[in-house]
N, C-alpha and C positions, 0 to 999 in steps of 0.2 A: 504494500500500500504506500509506504514511504517512497519507494523507488518510482512509482507512478507519478506521485506529486512532484518529485524532483525532476523526473524526465519531462513532465509537462511544462514546468516552469523553466527547466534547463534548455528545452528545445528553443524557446523564444530567445533566451539569453545567448545561447550558442549561435543562433542565426544572426543576432545583432553583432556578436563578436566576429563572426566570419565575414559579415558585410563590411565592418570597419577594417578588418584585416585586409580584405580585398581592396578597399579604397585607399588605405594609407600604407599598404605594403608591410606586412608583418616581418619582423626581423627574426631570422633563425639563429638560435644561440649555438655558436660553434666554439671550439677551443681556440686558444691564442695562436697556436701553430697553424690551424686551418685558416684563421683570419689573415695571418701574414701571407700564407700561400695564395689566398684569394686576392689580396692586394697586389701581389707581384704579377698575377695573371691578368687582372682587370685594369685596363688603361683609363677607365672612366673616373677612377678615384684620384687621378693626378690633379694637383691644384691648378686652377685655371684651365682645366680640360673642358671638353665639350659637355654641355649640360650642367656645368657647375657655376654658371653666372648667377649672381644674387638677383633675387626678384623682390619687388616691392610687396608690402603687406596687402595693398589693394588688389594686386594681381592674384595673390594667393587666395584671398577671401572670395574673389570673383570666380576663380576656378573651382573652389570648394562648393559654392552655392550652385554652380552649374552642374557639378557632378552629383550633388544630393537632390537636385530638382527643386530648389527653393526660389528660382527666378520668378515664377508666377506670383506666389504670395508676397514676395518683397516688392514687386512692381505694383501689385494691388494696393499695398499699404502706402507706397510712395504716391500713388494716384490720389488716395483719400487725403493724404496730408497736404498735397499741393492743389487742392480744389480751388483756392482763391486765385492762383496764377492761371489755372486752366479756364475757369469760367469768367474771371474778372472780379474786381473788388466789389463793385455794386451788386452784382449777382450773388456773390458769396456771402454778402451781408444778409440776404433774404433767403438763402438756401444752404443746405449742408448735406453732404453725402452720408447716408445711414449705413451702407455696407454693400457688399458684392456677393450675390448668390447665383451660382451656375451661369456666370457670364453676364449677369444683369446688374448694372449699377443702380441702386435705389437712392434717389435724392429726395429729401424732405424739404418742402417749400413753405414759406411763411404764410402764403395765401394762395387761393385758387388762381388769382390773376398771375402770380409769379409762376405757378406750375404751368399754366397755359402758355406764358411767354417762353419758358424753357422748353416746352414741347415743340414750339416753333423752331427753336435753335438746336434741336436734337441732332440733326445731321452734321451741323458744324462742330458741335461738341464731340461727337463720335469720331470725326475726322481728326481733331486735335488729339484725342486719346489714342487713336490708332498710330499716329506718327510719334508721339512722345512716349507712350507706354505700350509697345506692341506685345510684350510678354504678359501683360495683365489679362489678356483674353476677354476683353469687354466686347460683347456682341450687341447689346442694346442698353438703353437707359430708361428707367421708369421714374417719373416725377409724381410725387404724392403731395396733395394739398393738406391742410390741417384736417384733423378728424372732426366730423360733425357730432354734436352731443346726441346721446342716445337716451330715449325715454323708456326703453324696454326693461332696464334694470334699476334697482335702487330701493330704498325703504318705502317710498310713497308711490310706487308704480302699480298700475292696475291693468288687467288684461284689456285689450282693445287696440284700436288703430293708432292711438297716440294723440298729440295735440291737433286740433282741427277747429274750424270755424263754428262757434256755438252762439253767434249773435243773430241767428236767423229767424 
């Protein structure tokens, strides 16, 4: 029973270990003599040899995010944070991005008039997003106005159609 629990948890841990080992190249522990022999045979360990040039931290992080598949989430978060630059200062004061689900950017607007105005500008905004953030995977934008009050719930609600003209 204990072996099953360890093998179930160990299988995921071992899969993660093997994935990282594959990505980062696991070192094989060898004796000192074998390491010296390997250095003599391998010309790539020569200082200033091919592939030994120093790289910047930005290049390393970029390569790592590409290998791990983090480009899309990073581009989406960058898109959300730079909404003011993308839509304009005036527009950004009256709207804010709520999130991205399945390639759809959801933008909350201050009023229905702003939501309508942004719907008119949808193709232009999509064009800017596609050129600046192609990794984000945005396919469409949905603009939402403010929510209307509901009379269906609450301590003083009654069954029926809701507010209506009673002055008749």
